[in-house]
N, C-alpha and C positions, 0 to 999 in steps of 0.2 A: 381397457374395454373400449372398443371402437363405436362410433356413432352409427345409427340406423337412419338412412336418408331416403325419404319418399320422393321420387321424381315423377311429376305429372307432365307428360309431353307426348303429343300425338305424332311427331315426326320420328320414325324409327331410327334414323341415323343419329339424330341429336340425342335421342334417348339412350342409345347404346354407347355413344361417346361419353356422355356424362357419367353413366354407370361405370364404364370402363375406367375412367380417371379416378372416380371415388374408390372403386375396388382396388386400384393400384396402390392407394394409400391406406388400405386395410379397412375401409368403411363398408358396411353392408348396405345394399340398395334394394328398394322396393319400387316396382315400376307400375305406372298406370298410364293409359293412353287416351283418356277423356276425363272431363271434370267430375262426372258422377262416380266413375271408377276410382278417381283420386280421393274423393271425400270418403268413400267406403273404405278404401285402404288406410286412410288416416285414422278412422274410427277403429278399425280392426287391429292395426299394428302399433299405434301410438308412437310414431317415429320421433327422432330427436331433432330433425330438420325436414322441412318440406320445400322442394324446388318445384315451381309451377310456371308453366307457360301461360301466357294470357289468352292467346287465340286457340281455344280448345273446342272440340265437338261436344255436344250435349249440354255442357255447362262451361262457360268461359272462366278464365282465371279470377276475374272479379267476383263471379258467382261463387267459386270455390272459397275465396277468402271471406265472403259474407257468411257462408254456412259455417266455416271454421270459427269465425268470430262469435257466433251465437252459441257455441258449445263451451261450457265453463272449463273443461279439461283441454280441449284441442286448441283453444285460443292462446294457450301458453306456449305452444310449439312455434319456434321461429319459422317465418315464411320468407322465401326469397323468390322474386319473379325473375324468370330467365326468358327474355323476349326480344324480338326484333323490332318492336315498336320504336319509332324514332321521331315522332311528331313533337312539336313544342308542347310541353306540358304533360307528356306521357309519363315521365318519371315521377312527377308530383302526383299524378292521378294514381299510379301504382302504389306509392307510399301511403296516400290517403285512403286507399282501399284496404289497408291493414297489413300490407307486406312490410317486413323489416328491412329489406334490401332489394337491390335491383342489379342484375347482370345482363348486359346487352349481348345479343347474338350478332355475328357468330362468336362463340366463346373462344377464349384463348386457352388451348389445352395446357400450355406450360404453366399458366398462373391460375387456372380455374379453381383447383382445390384450395390454393392459398387465399383466394378471394372469399371462400366460404368459411375459412377457419374462425373468423370472428363471430360467426353465427352458431358454430358448433359448441355444445355444452362442454365445459371442462370437467372431465370425470376421471382424471388421473390415468389417462390412457397409457398403456405400455406399447412399445414398438411392435408392429406386426411384421410378419414375413414379407408382406407386400409393400411395406413402406420403404421410401428411399432411405439409403444408409446415411450416416452422418456426412456432412459436407466434405470432411477430409478424405473420405473414401472415393470422391469423384476427382477427375482430372483437375489439377490446379492451374494448368496453362492450356490455352486453346490448342486443338490439334493442328497439324500442319496441312490442312486442306485435303486430307485423305478422302477419296471418293467412295461412297457406300451405295451399292445398288440394293434397293428394298423392293421385294416382289410380293405382292399380296393382292387378291381380287377385291379386297375391301379397302376403300380409300381412307376410312377412319383409322384403320390400323397403320397405314403408311404415315398418316399425319402425326400419330402419337410418336412413332419412331423418329420422324423428322424433327418434331419439336423437342425431343430429347437430345438428339445428336448435333443439330445445327448450332445451338448456342456454344458448343465446345469446339467449333471450327470445322466440323466435318461437312463435306458437301454431299448431300443426299440426292440421288436420282432414283426414279421409281418406275415400276411397270405393273400393270394389272393382270397380265397374262405371261405365261412362260415364253410364248412366241415373241412377244414384245421385249421380254427380258433378255433373251438370247440376242436379238437384234441390237438392243442397246449395249450389251456387254461387248459385242464384236466391234461396234462403232466407236465406243468410248470405254475402254477397258477399266472396270472398277478395281479398287484395292481390296474390297471385301464385299461379299454378297450375303444378304439376310433374306431368307425366303420362307413364306408360309408353307406348311406341309399339304394341307387340303385345299385345292383349288379346282374349279370346274375344268373339264376337258383334260388338262395336263397338270399334275400335281408336283409337289416339291421333289419327290423321289425321281420322277422323270426329268425334272430340271437339273438336278445334280448329276444324273447320268450323262445328260447332254453336255454339261459344263466340263466334266472330267474327261469326256471323249473328244473335246476340242483342244488341240495342242496349245493354242494361244491363251486359253482360259483355265486350263486344268490346275494351275498353281494358285488360283485365287482362293483364299480362305472362304469357307462356306458355312453359314450358321442357319440352323432351322429354328422356326418359331411357330407355335400352334397353341390354340386354346384346349385341344383335346390330346395333346402330346403326352406321353407316348406309351405304348405297351412295351414290355421288355423286348419283344421281337423287333418292334419298330425302331427302338433305340439302337439295338445291335445293328440293324440294317443301315441306319443313318451313319453310324461310326464306320461300318465296313465300306460304305460308299464314299467315305472321305470327309464327312462333316466334321468341322473343328469343334462345334459345340451346338447346344440347343437351348432354347428359352421357352418357358411355358407362360401363356397369358393368364392373368394380367402381368405385363412385363414390369419387372422391378428395374427402376432407372439405374441404380448403381450397378446391378448385375449386367445390364445391357452395355453400359459404358465399359465395364471391366472386360467383358467378352470381346467387344469391338477392339479394344486396345490390344488384348492378347492375340486376337486373330491377325491384326495388322503386324504385330511383332513377329508372329509366325511367318507371315507372308514375306517380310523383309529378310528373314533368314534363308529363304529358299533361293 
């Protein structure tokens, strides 16, 4: 059984990144964007862990911690401050306010969930479909510098893929639009492309059509990824257009690595 984590954070990008990473490891997340909403969510949902920014609207993180400490039931829930505060004494002030731990911003996506593990209750959890597979399922040696083009209009999604692939030796280049992606691919041909499906102006289907219509790019293995992927018709269309594979968010680390390696192997055979 996975943990339920309440995230109290007013920055939408930070909120989505933390939620995404926790979901990727199978944990359920509850979101609140100000201190008062966070306290109410804690009372309503009784989460297993609370992540709380310090600088929040309506009620700051210190106020949230004071309110939680006054509740006999809620004070037992572990609290971790996630904050950009960096002045001398800030860490001590956070811990003195009742927080059990402290994580500095910007968070490290690769190690974020690992940093939280010691605060999560041990409840005999069983592996989830979103959890990373055993270590032996991942590449045992660094890759040979294969160049991966990641195309997504959301920088956080690019960062998650980058943090997964670069430790294994892959070189990640990125683009926020299809136009920039085509320019990048033509200037510095990648070994594999990972593209979101739904993007403003021009989406993934238009991108793969452009790639496959360009002689010097058409042999590059192409992988789709999306949070809302895919209806049966969309999946068939993706395959018909030449996509080697697709991934659904939240992205499973092991599956991403396996698909990348399989795609690169396919590209080497052409």
